[in-house]
N, C-alpha and C positions, 0 to 999 in steps of 0.2 A: 452456715455458709449460705450466702444469697443464691437465689435461683439463677442457674446459668441458661440464658435464653439464646445467646448468639455465640458464634465462635470467638468474638472479641471478649465476651464475659469469661469464657473458658481460658483464654490466653492470659487475662489479667489475674485470674485466680491461681493459675499454675505457672506464672512467669518464671519463678526461680527454677523449677524443674525443667521447663522448656529451655531455658538459657543454658543449663548444665548439659542437657542432651545435645544442644546445637554445638557447643564447644567441643564435646567429645566426639560426635559423629562427623561433623563437618568443619574441620580446621580450615581457616581461610588461606587461600593461595598467596594473596598479597594484602597485608594489613596496613593500618594507618602509619605505624611507626617503622615499617620495613624500609631499608635503604633503597633509593632509586638509582638507576644507572647514571653514571656521570655523563653519558652521551646525550642525555636530555638537555644538559646545559649547552651543548653544541648547536642545538636547534636555533635557527635564525628568529623564529617566533617562540617566545617563552610561553609554554602551556600553563593554564590555570591548574590548581591542585587537583581538581576533579579530572581534568584531561590527563594529567600525569599518571594518576592511578589507572585510568583506562589504557594508557600506553603501556605501562608496566604489566597490566593484566593481560593484554594481548600478546606481548612479547613472551611472558611466562607460559601462556597457553600454547604458543608455538613450540616451546621446548618440550611439550608433552604430546602435542597433536598437530596435524597439518592445517586444521581449519579453525576459524574464529569468526565471530560476528560482533559488530558494534551497533547496538540499538540505541541511537541517540536522537533526541528531538531536533527539529530544524533549528539551525543556528548554533549548535553546541560544538561545532568544529570536528565533524567526522573525518574530513580530509586531513586535518592536522593530526588527529589520533592515529589514523592508519599509516601515514607517512612517518610519524614519530615512532610507531611500533617497528616498522621496517628498519629505521635508522638504529634503534636499540638492538634489535635481534641480529642485525648483520655484523655487529661488533667491529665496525671499521673496515670490513672487507668490501671490495667492489661488488655490486649486485646489479641484477637486471630485474625490473619490475614491470608488470603490465597492468594498466588500469582500464577497465571497461566502464564507461560512464555515459549518462544521457547525452545526446548529441549537442544540446545547447550549453553543456557544461565543460566541453573539451578545453577551450581556451581558459576558462576560469580555473580548471584543475591545473593547467600548466602554470598560470600565474601563482597560484597558491603553493605549488611544488617548489618553484624558484624561491619563494619567500619563506620556505620552511626548512629545506634541506641544504646544507652547505655543499658546494662543489658538485651539484647535480647537473646532469645533462638530460634534456627532455626531448622526446621525439613524438611526433604525431603520425599515426598510421592512417593514411588517407585511403588506400586500397592496396590490392596486390599487383596492380599493373605497372609496367614501366612506362607506358605511353598511353595515348588516347586523346581526349579532349584537351586542347592546349590551354583552355581557360580554367581548368581544374588542376588541383595538385594530385600527384600520384605517388605511390610507394610510401616509404617511411622517411619523414623529413625532420631534421633537427630544428628546434625553435629556440629563440632567445627573447628575453624580456627587455624591451626598449621603451623607456618612458611610460611604463604601465601597459604597453601593448605587446602582444605576442606576434613575432615576425619569424617567418621561416628562413633561417640563416644557418649555415653550417653543413654538416654531413647529409647527403642524400643517398638513400639506399632502399632496398626492398626486403620483404620477409624471405623471399626465395633466395636472395643473396646472403642473408644472415645465416641461413641454414647450411651453407657450404663451408667446409673446412679448408679447402684449397691446399696450401702448403703447410698448414698448421695441424697439430695432432687431433684437434677437435674444433667444431664451430665456436664453442665458448672461448677457447684459448685464442682463436683468431680474433674474436670480438674484443677480448681483453687487450690484445696488442693494438687494436684500433682505438679503444676507449677504456682506459684503465681506471675509470671513475664510476660512481653509481649512475645508473641510467634508468629513466622512467619512460616507458612507451605508453601513450594514451590513445585509445581508439573509441570512437563514438559507437554507442550500442547499435545504432541503425546500420553502420558500416560493418560492425563486427559480425552480424548475422546475415549480411547480404550474400546469398548463395546463387546458385544457377537459376536460370529461368525455368518455369515449369508450366504444365498445362494439365487440364483435367483428364482422367483416364477411366473410361467405363465402356461397356458394350451395349449394343442394341440388337438383340436376337432377330434373325430373319425367319425363324420357324420355332415351333415348340410352344409350350404353354405361356411363355412370356414374350410372345411375338410383339415387336415394336416397343417393348418396355425397356427402361434403363435397368441394367443389372451390373452387379459387381463382377469384374473379370476373374477374380479369385474363386468365387463361389457359384457364379451363374444364377444367383438369386437377386430379386429386387432389393433395393436399399430402403429400409423402413425407417422413417423419421416421424415421431409423434403419431404412431399407429397409422401412417399413410405412406404411400410409395413416393420416393423422391423422383422428380422429373428433371430432364436435361435443362429446362428453362429455369430451374431453381439454383443451378450452379452459378455462383458469383465468384468474385475475385478472392476467394478464401479456399484453403485446402480442406477437403472433406475426407474423412477416413472412418473405417469401421473396425470394431473389435469382434472378430469372428470366434464363436464358441461352438457352433454346430455346423455340420455339413449334411444337408438334407434333413433326415430325421434322426441322425446319429450325432452324438457329441464328439468333439475333437479337441485337440490341444489348442488352447487359446492363442491366437496370433493377431497381429496388427495388419490390417489391409488398407493401404492408402488408395484413395481414388484420384491420385495425381502422379505425374511422372515428369522427369526432366524433358525439357523441350529441346530436341536436337536441331531444330531449325534456327535457333538463336545462338548468339555468341556464348561460349562456355566461360564460366567464371566460378570462383570459389570464395566463400566467406573467409576473411582473415583469421578468425578464431578457429574455424575448422582446419585451416592450413596449419596453424600453430599446433593444434591437437594431433594432427596426422604426422607432420614432418619435423616438429620442433619440441617434442616432449622433453621436459627437463631443462630447456634453454632458459626459461624464466624462473628466477628464484622465488619471486613473490607475485601474487595476483591480487588485485583489488577490484571488487565489483560494487559499484555505487548504486543506490536505490534498488537493492536486491528484491524488495517486495514486488517490484514491477516485473520480475522474471519468474513469478510463481506458476504461471500457466504452462500448458503444453504447447509452447511456441518455439520458434527458431531462436529467439533471444534467450528463452529459458534454457534451451539445450546448450547454448553458448556458455552459460554458467557452469553446467556440468562438465563441459569440455575444459574450461579453465581450471576447475577443481582437480581434474584428472591429470593435467599436463604440467602443472606448476608445483614447486616444492611446498610452498605455503600459500594460503589464500585467506582473505578476510572479506566478509560481506558487510556492507554499510546500509542502514535503513533508518528512517525516522518513524515508520509505521509498520511494526512487525506483523500485526494480525489484522485481518479484515473482519473479524467477528465470528469466524467459524474455525474450528480446530484444524480441519483439513486444508486451510490456507497455507499451512506450514509443511504439508506432506512433501510436495515436490522440492521445495527448498532444502529441507532436511535430507532428502534422498540424494540430491545433487552434491551436497556438501559432505555428508557423512553416510554414504551408501553402506559401508560395512556395519555401522552401528544400527542402521535401520533393518538390514537383513538379519543381524544378530537378534533383533527383537521379533523376528518372524514375519516381517513385511516384505512384500515384493512390489516391484515397480508396476504401476498400472492401476486399473479400476479396482481390481480385487484388493490390492494392498491399501489403496486409499479408503475403501469401505471398511476394512479391518481397523485401520488407524482411527477412522471416525467413530467406530464402535467403542474403541478403547479410551479415546480422549475427548470425543465430541459429545454432543447432545442430540439424540435421535428420538423421534416420535413415531410410534407404530399405530396406525389407524386401521382397524378391522371393520369391514362393512359386511353385514349379514343380510343377504337379499331374501325376501320372503319366498317360501316354497310355492311351486306352481300348483301342486295338489297335495293331498294328505299323504301320498305314498312316496313322494320325493323328499330328498334332504335339502335343507336350505344351503345356498352357496355363500361361502365366506371368502372374502378377498382382503388381503392385507397390503397396506402401503406404508413404506418407511420413508420418513422425511427428516432431513437434517434441520437443526435449529441453531440459532446463535448461541455460542457458549463453548467453553473448553475446560476440561478438568484441570485442577491444580497439579495433578500428576504430570501433565505435559510440561509444565513449567519446571518441575523438579527433575524429570527424567531426561529431557533433551535440551532445555534452554539455559539452565543455570551454568552448566559446565561449558557451554558454547558461546554465550553472549555476555557482553559487557553493556550494562544499561547506564546511560548518562541522561540526566534531565537538565533542561535549560536553566532552571533556577540554581542548579549546582555550579554553573559556570559564572554567573554574575549575580551578586547579591543586590544589585541596584535595578533589577528589572521592574518595570511599572506593573500595576495591577492588570490582570487579564480577566475578562468577564464575557460569558456567553449567555445569551437570552433567546428565548423563543417568543416571538411576537405574533399572537393570533389575531386575525382580522375577520370580522363578520362580513358576509357577502351582502351586497345590495339585493333588493327584492327581485329585480329582473334576472340577475345572474343566478341567484339561488334557485329560482323556478326553472331556468334553462338547465342548470347543472343537475338538479334532481330528476328532470325529465330524461336527460342523457344517462344518468346513473341507472334509472329504472329500465331503459332500453337495453343497456349493457347487461344488467342483471338477468333480464329475460333471455338474452343470447347465451349467457353463461349456463343457465339451466337447460336451455335447449340443446347446447353443444358441449356437454360435460367433457372436461379434459382437453378441449381444443386449445392448443397453445397460441394459435393466431388470435383467438378471442381474448385470452389472458394478456397477451402482449399489447393488443389494441386497448384493452381496458386500462392497463397500467399507464401507458404513455398518454392516452387521451385525457384521462381524468386528472393527470398531473399537469398537462399542458392547457386544457380548455379554460380554466379560470384566468390564466395570464394571457391567453390569445383566443378570446371567444368569438372568432370569426374565421372564415376561410378554410375550415376543416372539412366541410362537405359531408358526403355520405361515407360511413365507415364500413369496410368490407372485411370479411374473414374468408378463410379457405379450408375446405375439407375434401378428403379423397372420396370420389364416387367410384364404387366397385364396378358398376355397370359400364360407365364411360372409360374406366381405367386411367383416370387423371383427376387432378384437383379441380374443384369448381368453387366459384365465389358465391357468397351469400351476404345479405345485408345484416350488419350488426345494429346500426343505429344511424339516424340522421341528426346532425348537429344543428342547433339554431344559431344563426348569426346575430350577434349584438352589435350596436353601432361602434365603428372603429374610433370615432372622435370623442367617445365618452370616457371620462376618467373613472375607473372602478375603484372600489374601496381600498384594495391593497396598494394600488398605484398612488392614491391620495396619501395613504399612510407612509409609503416610501418617500414621497416628496416632503412630508412633514418631518420624518426622521432625518433626512439629508439636510434640510434647512436648519434643523436644530443643531446638527453636528457642525455645519459650516459656520453657524453663528459663534461657535466656540473655537473657530479656526482649525477645524479638523477636516481634512479631505477624506473622501470615502471611496472604497473599492466595492463595487456591486457585482455579484455573481449570478448568472443565469445559465441554464444547461441546454435550452432549446435555441439553437443559433443557426439552423440551416433553413429548411423549407418554411417553417413557421418561426420566423426570427423574432424572439422576444427581446433580444438586446437592441435591435434597431428601434423597436417601439419604445423601449425605455429611454433610449437616447433622445428620440423626438420629444417625448413627454418632458424630460428634464431640460432640454434646450428651450422649450416653450416657457418654462418657468424661470428662464434667465440663468440657469446653472450651466457652467461650462463643462461639457461632457465629451469624452472620447471613448471609442470602442476598440478594444484589442481583438483583432481577427487572427485566425489560424494561418492566414496568408503571410503574416509577419514571421520571418524566419526565427527559429528558436534561439539562435545565437545573437539575434539583434533585438530581442525583447527588452533586455535591460536598458539598452540605449533608447529604445522607443519610450519607455517609462520616463527616462531622464528628460527627453524632449517634451513630453506632455507636462511634466512638472515645471519646466522652464517656461512653457507657453501659458502657464496659469490655469491649467485644467484642474477642476475641483473634484470631478467624479470620473472614474474609469470603470467601464463595464466590460466583462468578458466571461468566457466559460472558465470555471475553476481549474480545469485540466491544463489550460494554457499557462498557468503560473504555479503549477503543482510543485515543481522542484526548481531550486537554484536561484530564485528571485527574492530579493529583500525589498519589501514594500514599506519601508520605514516612513515614507511620506503619506501613507494612507492608514492612520491608526484605527479607523473605523471600517469594518468589513460587514457588508450586508448581503446575506444570501436570499435573493428573491426566489430562487429555486436551488435546492440542495443536491439533487440527483441522488443516486443510491449506491455510490462507491465510497466506502468508508475511508480507503486510502486517500482518495482525492479530497474528500471533505477535511480530513485531519491535516493534510499538507497545506491546503489552500487557506484554512482558517488560521494558520500560524505564520502566514507571510509577513505580518506586521510585528508580531511579538518576538523580537530578536534582540541580541546584544546591540546596543546603540539606540534603541527606541526610548524616547523620553516621555511620550504621551501614554496615558492609560489606554490599553487596547480593548476595544469593544467589538464583539462579534454578535451579530443579530441575525436570526433566522425568521423570515417572514413567511407566513402560511395562512391560508384561508381555513377558518374553523370548520370542523365537521366534514372535511373533504379528504381525498386521497393524499393531498399534500401533508396534512396533519398526521395521517397514518404512516406515511413514509418517514417523516421527521422523527416520529416516536420510535420507530424501529431502528433508525440510525442512532439515536441516542442510546438505546439499549445495547446495540452492537458495540458502540464506543466504550461503554462501561466494561464490556467483556474484553475488549482489546486492552484497556488499561490494566485489567487483571493479569494478563499474560506478560505485562511489563513490570510486574512487581508492585503495582498500585491496586491493591485489593480493596474494592469499594463494596460495602455491604449491600448497597442498592443493586449493584450488578450481580452479586452472588445470589441474592434473593430472587431475582427476576430472570436468571438464566433459563429456567425451565418453563418460562411463560412466553417466550418468543417463538416465532415460526419463521421459515424462510420468507423473504419479503413478498415474492410474487403470490404465493399461496395464501399468506396471511391477509394480504389486501383483498384477494378474491373472496376469502371467507368472510371478512368483515363486510364486504359489499353485499354478498348474498344473504348473510344471516342478520345483517343490520345490528351487530353487537360490537363492542369495543375490544381492543386487544391490550388490556392492561390499563395503565393510568393515562392521563392526558399528556399531550406533548409538553405542556408547561411543566407538569410535575417531574417528568423525566429529565428535562434539561435544567430545571432548578436543582434537582439532586446532583446532576453532573457538575453544575456550577459550584455547588457546595463542596464537592470533592476537589475541584480545581483550587478553591480557596485554601483547603487543607493541605494540598500538595504543593501549592505555589504561594507561600506566605510572602507578603510584600512589605510587612513592617517588622522591625526588629525590636526585641525587648532585652532587658538586662541579662536574661539567662541564655541568650542566643549567641552562638559563636559565628564568626564570619569565615566562610570558606576561602575567600580571597586573601585573608590575612593569616590563614593557617591555624586558626583557633579551633578547638574542639568544643562541642556543646557541653554545658556544665554537667549534664547527666552522665557524660562519658569521662570527664576529667576528674569528677569527684570519686567515682568508683569504677575505674577503667576495666577491672577484671571481675566485677561482680556480675554473674550470669543474669540475675534478676534485673539489674540495672541495664544490661545490654538489651534485653527484651523490651524494657521500658523505653529505651532509646529508640528501638525499632518502631515501637508503636507511636512514639512522639514525633519522629522525624521523617518518616517515609524514606528511609535511607537509600543512598545510591548503592548500586551493586556492581561488582566486577567479577572476574572469573574466579572459580574455586577449583579445588583439587578433584572433587568427585561430583557425580550428579547431585545437583542441589546445593553445591558449595559456592558461595559467593563471598567476597570480602566487603564488609561495610566500609563506607568512606565518609569523610567529614561532611556533615550537614548541619544546618541550623535547627535547633530544637524549639518546639513550642512549649510554653510554660505549663500547659494543661494537656492531659491525655485526651485525644480526640475520640469521638464516638466510633469513628470508622478507622481502624488501625491499618497498618501496612506491614504486617508481620512477614508474609511470604516474600516481600521484597527485600528483607534484611539478610538473614542467614550469614 
């Protein structure tokens, strides 16, 4: 037997045994040849075969549990899948459904709902109020589709009116007497969480040891942040809270202590979702939460997801980017959707539970520092620091995700997608910039050593070294802050002084950007350019000026353009002949189809994996006819390269949790570090963090080509025609052949009956076995 070096070698050697075990232990919930509900034929839009499997999987999941998730890439029809699942599961009975969606997708959701479900009535929840500003809509308003536009016509009501039963036995029966048809209520996420006005809450003692200092009203102790006391001047327009575990020198039961309270001087109001949770439990049969990955934080919007899950009979979460690179990215989402299952596994809500979850399914690094003894009689002092690293155990996929999620990939929907390519373009610095950058880097390195653990230095380091090469002027002197125990407040200190380079000079990356854009325009391809620094030091304005000077028609999308009007804004630019659009990637993260811009160039990538994944797929969608090229420009040997390298590794980890197991990602899981600390370490120690950015993104591009085949061969089946891959049709019940199919096709997955149970769905097979298989995405 040949030597087994990797998990893929092991799988190939034992394919028959593994296949038999899979079929015995994990029978599929919905298989290829299972009959589908006749109600699917009633849908106004006919789903693709892969979408049909996802619809049936979601409906069957709801027969066994209240919760489900659809993890589908951008453009795969998550709206159609969720609405189709409701249509199938309702079995022809009138239902009420509530969809919480991003604010700029409210009308788009209404349009797609009308075009998907027959006989549906759609209502938009604008707020809870019956009156107010006459220029705004209030309450819940019925809408209709007129010539492709959504108009508020029909029934006008409010949530407070809907909860009343009046002369009927119950509020639901009263509603059925008014509307005996399926009804969908849509609320924008920003309006859904809009609660009462609030203000900061803390105390300033007039006597005692903390005279004049800011203290927590619950404990009477100063609020410590990053080993320094919080001051009143540092309170901004964000809610601050503490988790209290001790009172004085004694431990106590852990409790949450908010440093804010309701503002009684302003008008009282309540969030629509909070109202539904308190006064309308059970009123809605189904809930849909779109872009659920954006609700993973401890925020009001995230809490709204938990409220929806608790007050509706069935709920489905939709996302295109499930994981952000770390296992605990899923902790809050899983707890809000399946609190019972999480508590059954021994986890509790909060910091303690998240830590336990990370220990079980994440990657942690323990660093022990032993300080030298002061004298021969004393013992050396050892301190340990635990840090999370990018990565997630495959057990997380099998234990929580397989039975909860349906995974759909874009190439499963359309066999005619053009090629998709991602490349990292490294650019060498010009001599003057290189000298100025290294000088700045040395100054920051000295500040890091002089002020170890100071978060203000770390934050300044990250942002400045990412920004300076693209905006090498106007930054001035960089300051940090640290707490002075003698003065009892934070004091400023100088980190570094930046050198200003000429503003009218074109630097090497800018010249490369011009070259790349001109080359794309010569092929008739318009370009979308992304940059993340758009405020005080506006890189987008500089890029626009540079491209305009080169005769390239350029426009900049600003955040001031209303989210609901950005699609129309792009249409206007295309009509006016604009060749390049520049914006922050977060402005087009969800909902927009940039088919007119097949080339996407990241001048700055940022460090949000969710945003990067969403923005990079804006052009690669059904209907795209051009090959899609995504390019990441960075200066070689700088913090930009380190940031991009870490993003590439985190992306490989995220693909792993979606059933796309890449050997490169598995091998490098334990070599990553959290972004901030890893960059600081590389800066201080002057050593690399793994491979170069080129190597990581080249490996990722190789994985994309394996997962997203763009050419067909004689052995390939077509998902749109209903054909099965030859490897399945020849031996449909041979376990060894099933494993071979899994390794060859990176199979789509849907829900299964048990943890780790998914049903394979029709996919095109490659004629040869790839080096990097996708076994865990099959089952």
